[in-house]
C-alpha positions as semicolon CSV with decimal commas, in nm:
position;residue;x (nm);y (nm);z (nm)
1;M;0,001;0,022;0,014
2;K;0,294;0,237;0,112
3;D;0,429;0,135;-0,260
4;I;0,087;0,260;-0,458
5;S;0,088;0,558;-0,253
6;L;0,414;0,695;-0,298
7;F;0,383;0,577;-0,708
8;L;0,031;0,800;-0,685
9;L;0,204;1,129;-0,489
10;K;0,476;1,063;-0,737
11;K;0,224;1,132;-1,040
12;V;0,030;1,411;-0,836
13;F;0,407;1,577;-0,782
14;K;0,465;1,527;-1,176
15;S;0,137;1,650;-1,323
16;R;0,217;1,940;-1,498
17;L;-0,147;2,101;-1,492
18;N;-0,158;2,081;-1,105
19;W;0,136;2,304;-1,053
20;I;0,040;2,567;-1,294
21;I;-0,341;2,556;-1,095
22;L;-0,125;2,639;-0,762
23;V;0,109;2,895;-0,901
24;L;-0,249;3,082;-1,013
25;F;-0,368;3,037;-0,710
26;V;-0,119;3,191;-0,533
27;S;-0,092;3,465;-0,781
28;V;-0,441;3,565;-0,713
29;L;-0,418;3,543;-0,310
30;G;-0,101;3,755;-0,358
31;V;-0,315;4,048;-0,553
32;T;-0,629;3,949;-0,354
33;F;-0,433;4,019;-0,004
34;Y;-0,217;4,332;-0,155
35;F;-0,616;4,504;-0,235
36;N;-0,713;4,431;0,062
37;S;-0,450;4,602;0,236
38;R;-0,497;4,929;0,058
39;T;-0,933;4,911;0,034
40;A;-0,880;4,860;0,419
41;N;-0,694;5,179;0,506
42;S;-0,918;5,373;0,247
43;V;-1,234;5,232;0,432
44;S;-1,113;5,278;0,823
45;L;-1,353;5,436;1,076
46;E;-1,022;5,719;1,020
47;N;-1,111;5,792;0,675
48;R;-1,532;5,781;0,690
49;L;-1,507;6,000;1,020
50;E;-1,265;6,271;0,806
51;T;-1,487;6,227;0,525
52;R;-1,800;6,318;0,727
53;I;-1,604;6,631;0,900
54;A;-1,555;6,773;0,530
55;A;-1,933;6,705;0,484
56;N;-2,050;6,841;0,794
57;E;-1,818;7,141;0,759
58;R;-1,984;7,257;0,380
59;A;-2,331;7,196;0,532
60;I;-2,275;7,385;0,823
61;N;-2,135;7,679;0,545
62;E;-2,443;7,627;0,373
63;N;-2,650;7,663;0,684
64;E;-2,473;7,973;0,811
65;E;-2,516;8,191;0,519
66;K;-2,932;8,066;0,468
67;L;-2,973;8,226;0,789
68;S;-2,804;8,509;0,755
69;Q;-3,010;8,577;0,515
70;M;-3,336;8,546;0,704
71;S;-3,453;8,891;0,842
72;D;-3,682;8,728;1,132
73;T;-3,564;8,575;1,386
74;S;-3,849;8,464;1,563
75;S;-4,031;8,266;1,289
76;E;-4,053;7,917;1,287
77;E;-3,864;7,818;0,990
78;Y;-3,564;8,062;1,166
79;Q;-3,561;7,853;1,448
80;F;-3,614;7,522;1,304
81;A;-3,279;7,641;1,099
82;K;-3,104;7,739;1,430
83;E;-3,171;7,406;1,627
84;N;-3,045;7,201;1,263
85;L;-2,725;7,428;1,324
86;D;-2,632;7,359;1,654
87;S;-2,702;6,987;1,623
88;Q;-2,437;7,003;1,307
89;K;-2,221;7,159;1,492
90;N;-2,244;6,882;1,816
91;H;-2,215;6,639;1,609
92;L;-1,949;6,775;1,409
93;T;-1,755;6,868;1,752
94;Q;-1,780;6,488;1,865
95;K;-1,633;6,335;1,512
96;K;-1,354;6,566;1,536
97;E;-1,257;6,465;1,924
98;I;-1,311;6,095;1,775
99;L;-1,100;6,112;1,496
100;A;-0,811;6,297;1,748
101;L;-0,826;6,047;1,969
102;L;-0,790;5,796;1,695
103;K;-0,497;5,998;1,550
104;E;-0,315;5,891;1,881
105;G;-0,402;5,537;1,976
106;R;-0,672;5,640;2,196
107;W;-0,861;5,347;2,150
108;K;-1,030;5,302;2,400
109;E;-1,184;5,631;2,454
110;A;-1,207;5,688;2,102
111;Y;-1,439;5,414;2,054
112;Y;-1,637;5,404;2,380
113;L;-1,758;5,790;2,201
114;Q;-1,829;5,591;1,904
115;W;-2,048;5,373;2,062
116;Q;-2,246;5,628;2,246
117;A;-2,287;5,799;1,855
118;E;-2,419;5,447;1,775
119;E;-2,623;5,439;2,058
120;K;-2,829;5,741;1,898
121;S;-2,834;5,625;1,590
122;Y;-3,004;5,303;1,694
123;E;-3,237;5,483;1,887
124;I;-3,300;5,705;1,602
125;V;-3,318;5,469;1,354
126;S;-3,558;5,164;1,572
127;K;-3,824;5,474;1,560
128;E;-3,890;5,499;1,249
129;P;-4,148;5,302;1,106
130;T;-3,990;5,366;0,723
131;S;-3,660;5,211;0,823
132;S;-3,590;4,820;0,657
133;S;-3,475;4,576;0,879
134;D;-3,193;4,472;0,754
135;F;-3,087;4,870;0,804
136;K;-3,182;4,844;1,161
137;M;-2,973;4,523;1,195
138;A;-2,711;4,664;1,004
139;V;-2,751;5,016;1,288
140;D;-2,758;4,723;1,643
141;R;-2,472;4,517;1,460
142;E;-2,192;4,899;1,470
143;R;-2,348;4,982;1,794
144;K;-2,248;4,626;1,912
145;T;-1,964;4,604;1,749
146;Y;-1,874;4,939;1,934
147;Q;-1,988;4,866;2,292
148;A;-1,717;4,499;2,268
149;L;-1,438;4,639;2,120
150;Y;-1,366;4,940;2,356
151;P;-1,317;4,727;2,653
152;L;-1,028;4,560;2,437
153;N;-0,817;4,893;2,394
154;I;-0,724;4,792;2,041
155;K;-0,741;4,934;1,685
156;A;-1,091;4,811;1,499
157;H;-0,969;4,595;1,252
158;N;-1,213;4,539;0,917
159;L;-1,286;4,211;0,876
160;V;-1,407;4,275;0,523
161;Y;-1,136;4,354;0,389
162;P;-0,905;4,216;0,670
163;T;-0,522;4,250;0,662
164;Y;-0,417;4,028;1,005
165;G;-0,337;3,699;1,074
166;I;-0,592;3,508;1,215
167;D;-0,843;3,799;1,019
168;Q;-0,748;3,698;0,702
169;I;-0,781;3,296;0,744
170;V;-1,167;3,325;0,816
171;W;-1,159;3,572;0,526
172;I;-1,008;3,291;0,357
173;L;-1,265;3,051;0,485
174;E;-1,570;3,257;0,358
175;A;-1,394;3,394;0,006
176;I;-1,184;3,150;-0,130
177;I;-1,187;2,788;0,025
178;P;-1,576;2,824;-0,141
179;S;-1,515;2,895;-0,454
180;L;-1,162;2,931;-0,628
181;F;-1,032;2,659;-0,384
182;V;-1,292;2,413;-0,413
183;V;-1,250;2,467;-0,810
184;A;-0,903;2,425;-0,788
185;I;-0,945;2,111;-0,552
186;I;-1,165;1,935;-0,816
187;F;-0,964;2,008;-1,113
188;M;-0,699;1,859;-0,918
189;L;-0,859;1,527;-0,790
190;T;-0,989;1,467;-1,146
191;Q;-0,634;1,397;-1,249
192;L;-0,561;1,233;-0,970
193;F;-0,825;0,965;-1,016
194;A;-0,954;0,985;-1,388
195;E;-0,564;0,911;-1,487
196;R;-0,694;0,557;-1,369
197;Y;-0,865;0,465;-1,683
198;Q;-0,666;0,476;-1,936
199;N;-0,878;0,401;-2,313
200;H;-1,126;0,218;-2,136
201;L;-0,892;-0,015;-1,897
202;D;-0,872;0,000;-1,548
203;T;-0,482;-0,002;-1,501
204;A;-0,513;-0,062;-1,149
205;Q;-0,532;-0,379;-1,232
206;L;-0,220;-0,378;-1,368
207;Y;-0,061;-0,394;-1,074
208;P;0,017;-0,633;-0,813
209;F;-0,209;-0,538;-0,534
210;S;-0,620;-0,559;-0,510
211;K;-0,847;-0,294;-0,668
212;V;-0,945;-0,202;-0,267
213;T;-0,574;-0,144;-0,176
214;F;-0,538;0,059;-0,449
215;A;-0,900;0,225;-0,377
216;M;-0,754;0,388;-0,030
217;S;-0,405;0,418;-0,181
218;S;-0,596;0,680;-0,415
219;L;-0,756;0,825;-0,138
220;G;-0,517;0,848;0,085
221;V;-0,376;1,073;-0,151
222;G;-0,662;1,245;-0,242
223;M;-0,707;1,332;0,111
224;S;-0,364;1,400;0,212
225;Y;-0,305;1,604;-0,093
226;V;-0,674;1,798;-0,002
227;T;-0,506;1,850;0,401
228;V;-0,164;2,046;0,303
229;L;-0,271;2,247;-0,007
230;F;-0,596;2,331;0,244
231;I;-0,329;2,351;0,567
232;G;-0,093;2,533;0,342
233;I;-0,351;2,793;0,179
234;C;-0,457;2,934;0,556
235;G;-0,132;2,882;0,658
236;F;0,010;3,090;0,390
237;S;-0,251;3,365;0,485
238;F;-0,182;3,357;0,844
239;L;0,161;3,445;0,778
240;V;0,078;3,723;0,508
241;G;-0,184;3,903;0,751
242;S;0,087;3,884;1,018
243;L;0,343;4,026;0,836
244;I;0,131;4,325;0,762
245;S;-0,059;4,363;1,047
246;G;0,022;4,136;1,294
247;F;-0,162;3,806;1,410
248;G;-0,523;3,978;1,566
249;Q;-0,644;3,844;1,808
250;L;-0,855;3,504;1,850
251;D;-1,140;3,746;2,120
252;Y;-1,208;3,976;1,868
253;P;-1,560;4,086;1,834
254;Y;-1,706;3,933;1,519
255;P;-2,124;3,920;1,466
256;I;-2,328;3,595;1,480
257;Y;-2,692;3,656;1,292
258;S;-2,954;3,480;1,441
259;L;-3,265;3,376;1,241
260;V;-3,502;3,228;1,531
261;N;-3,480;3,545;1,734
262;Q;-3,411;3,775;1,444
263;E;-3,099;3,959;1,636
264;V;-2,714;4,053;1,603
265;T;-2,548;3,920;1,891
266;I;-2,114;3,995;1,924
267;G;-1,922;3,727;1,984
268;K;-1,515;3,631;1,921
269;I;-1,355;3,572;1,575
270;Q;-1,237;3,221;1,752
271;D;-1,607;3,106;1,747
272;V;-1,649;3,111;1,363
273;L;-1,232;3,047;1,326
274;F;-1,198;2,692;1,466
275;P;-1,530;2,547;1,394
276;G;-1,513;2,660;1,059
277;L;-1,169;2,540;0,938
278;L;-1,264;2,158;1,059
279;L;-1,612;2,162;0,909
280;A;-1,492;2,326;0,566
281;F;-1,201;2,014;0,605
282;L;-1,451;1,706;0,631
283;A;-1,647;1,849;0,373
284;F;-1,338;1,855;0,197
285;I;-1,347;1,468;0,274
286;V;-1,653;1,421;0,099
287;I;-1,576;1,612;-0,209
288;V;-1,250;1,317;-0,231
289;E;-1,475;1,058;-0,237
290;V;-1,765;1,222;-0,451
291;V;-1,537;1,261;-0,705
292;Y;-1,359;0,899;-0,663
293;L;-1,658;0,735;-0,780
294;I;-1,754;1,014;-1,049
295;A;-1,423;0,889;-1,201
296;Y;-1,504;0,574;-1,104
297;F;-1,795;0,525;-1,354
298;F;-1,734;0,781;-1,593
299;K;-1,365;0,718;-1,645
300;Q;-1,254;0,994;-1,928
301;K;-1,100;1,310;-1,754
302;M;-1,363;1,555;-1,939
303;P;-1,704;1,416;-1,813
304;V;-1,543;1,351;-1,461
305;L;-1,459;1,757;-1,449
306;F;-1,764;1,869;-1,590
307;L;-2,031;1,670;-1,366
308;S;-1,810;1,717;-1,047
309;L;-1,802;2,101;-1,085
310;I;-2,188;2,109;-1,188
311;G;-2,261;1,887;-0,863
312;I;-2,033;2,025;-0,640
313;V;-2,015;2,398;-0,718
314;G;-2,334;2,410;-0,859
315;L;-2,507;2,292;-0,564
316;L;-2,270;2,553;-0,334
317;F;-2,392;2,830;-0,527
318;G;-2,758;2,694;-0,669
319;I;-2,861;2,721;-0,281
320;Q;-2,840;3,113;-0,272
321;T;-3,098;3,149;-0,612
322;I;-3,289;2,766;-0,649
323;Q;-3,548;2,760;-0,425
324;P;-3,606;2,437;-0,362
325;L;-3,260;2,391;-0,347
326;Q;-3,289;2,602;0,035
327;S;-3,517;2,421;0,239
328;I;-3,302;2,069;0,216
329;A;-2,968;2,298;0,245
330;H;-2,876;2,171;0,599
331;L;-2,904;1,816;0,404
332;I;-2,641;1,921;0,096
333;P;-2,286;1,845;0,242
334;F;-2,118;2,108;0,024
335;T;-2,295;2,363;0,205
336;Y;-2,134;2,314;0,472
337;L;-1,811;2,443;0,277
338;R;-1,926;2,781;0,322
339;S;-1,868;2,726;0,700
340;V;-1,801;3,124;0,824
341;E;-2,127;3,232;0,685
342;I;-2,292;2,902;0,850
343;L;-2,201;3,004;1,187
344;S;-2,212;3,363;1,185
345;G;-2,564;3,288;1,085
346;R;-2,576;3,500;0,772
347;L;-2,633;3,240;0,545
348;P;-2,931;3,054;0,775
349;K;-3,071;3,413;0,728
350;Q;-3,027;3,459;0,344
351;I;-3,221;3,111;0,280
352;N;-3,427;3,111;0,584
353;N;-3,349;2,759;0,704
354;V;-3,332;2,729;1,050
355;D;-3,164;2,386;1,081
356;L;-2,901;2,469;0,917
357;H;-2,564;2,502;1,150
358;W;-2,303;2,370;1,300
359;S;-2,426;2,091;1,503
360;M;-2,667;1,956;1,188
361;G;-2,272;1,926;0,950
362;M;-2,115;1,764;1,205
363;V;-2,382;1,489;1,225
364;L;-2,432;1,468;0,860
365;L;-2,073;1,528;0,714
366;P;-1,863;1,270;0,957
367;C;-2,192;0,980;0,852
368;L;-2,158;1,077;0,502
369;I;-1,777;1,018;0,480
370;I;-1,819;0,658;0,665
371;L;-2,131;0,557;0,435
372;L;-1,926;0,675;0,128
373;L;-1,626;0,516;0,195
374;V;-1,790;0,206;0,259
375;G;-1,956;0,225;-0,058
376;I;-1,656;0,283;-0,253
377;L;-1,486;-0,011;-0,046
378;F;-1,730;-0,213;-0,215
379;I;-1,811;-0,148;-0,518
380;E;-1,437;-0,226;-0,551
381;R;-1,460;-0,511;-0,448
382;W;-1,738;-0,623;-0,630
383;G;-1,540;-0,506;-0,961
384;S;-1,293;-0,711;-0,849
385;S;-1,534;-0,994;-0,800
386;R;-1,680;-0,973;-1,117
387;K;-1,349;-0,947;-1,329
388;K;-1,241;-1,289;-1,108
389;E;-1,487;-1,511;-1,214
390;S;-1,498;-1,342;-1,587
391;F;-1,177;-1,490;-1,602
392;N;-1,256;-1,781;-1,460
393;R;-1,558;-1,823;-1,684
394;S;-1,353;-1,827;-1,990
């Protein structure tokens, strides 16, 4: 078994296509990290405050000019404009104070004031009947984030455009793993498993091993390959992020949406990091077994690749738009590649599926892994015994 595993590993490393995919993948990651770093700076709280301060100052100048042109200072119009101007000046003073604290690195004081500002915004929005529930939840998320952030006394991270090491891993799990990475893995697994069949001949029969041994070795190599790449991409992301901005914090505030309670709570980034890694890894083991089965039945690379992409990637993203799939998304193993979206509650909220959660994935995926493995070993053993019977009859 060791010999056949080494033989298959050599074939993997000798494949020029695999190396091309790997180089392209790393290049895309590098470019993405670069743009994330630049964008994070442009959308930081400091930049947003500077933009709002400039806009407030223009509005104040315009309102002061309008007030100076009003002759009747006792009119309701004048009093309303005066109150509005005073309110704008108060907001401007507060924004300038927060910005000054941020520039001095006094994070705790700055985020406390920002939290208080967000509290006032939420009070106004929550009483507004025309405000949508999504908008109210977004404002609620902001106020709760700053409430959780200010006691930590650290600079705020941008989780949408991450730069810190830990944040990068979570972003990779959310944005890259369920898209580019899964497509790359399907290409590589197709090369590995479909290579066994040449001109409708199963080359596993030519080796001095049973087909069951060959199957176990192939699956072992496939899973090892996926594991190394999975750890490699997460490790690379963490290293790049750590070099750019630092390691980050495992207890950094992270918004969690509750579909049942229809509210947002603030957890910690570690609440989605470690369970997310495990859930995605188990989903990839299922993918290895599924691609193996497709290769077993269809044998040629192009049909195997096409069916794997349609079956896996199609279902993975089909739940966004296909209504019947949304109600059974928790039973589709590939859904759990979107582990961060599941753990944060965003995906269950989007597709309105309360059964889609971490616990369901931790029951479904191990059961499927075992069932698929038993199925693969059964068909390989059954195929071998059929071949022997045919040979004995002839």
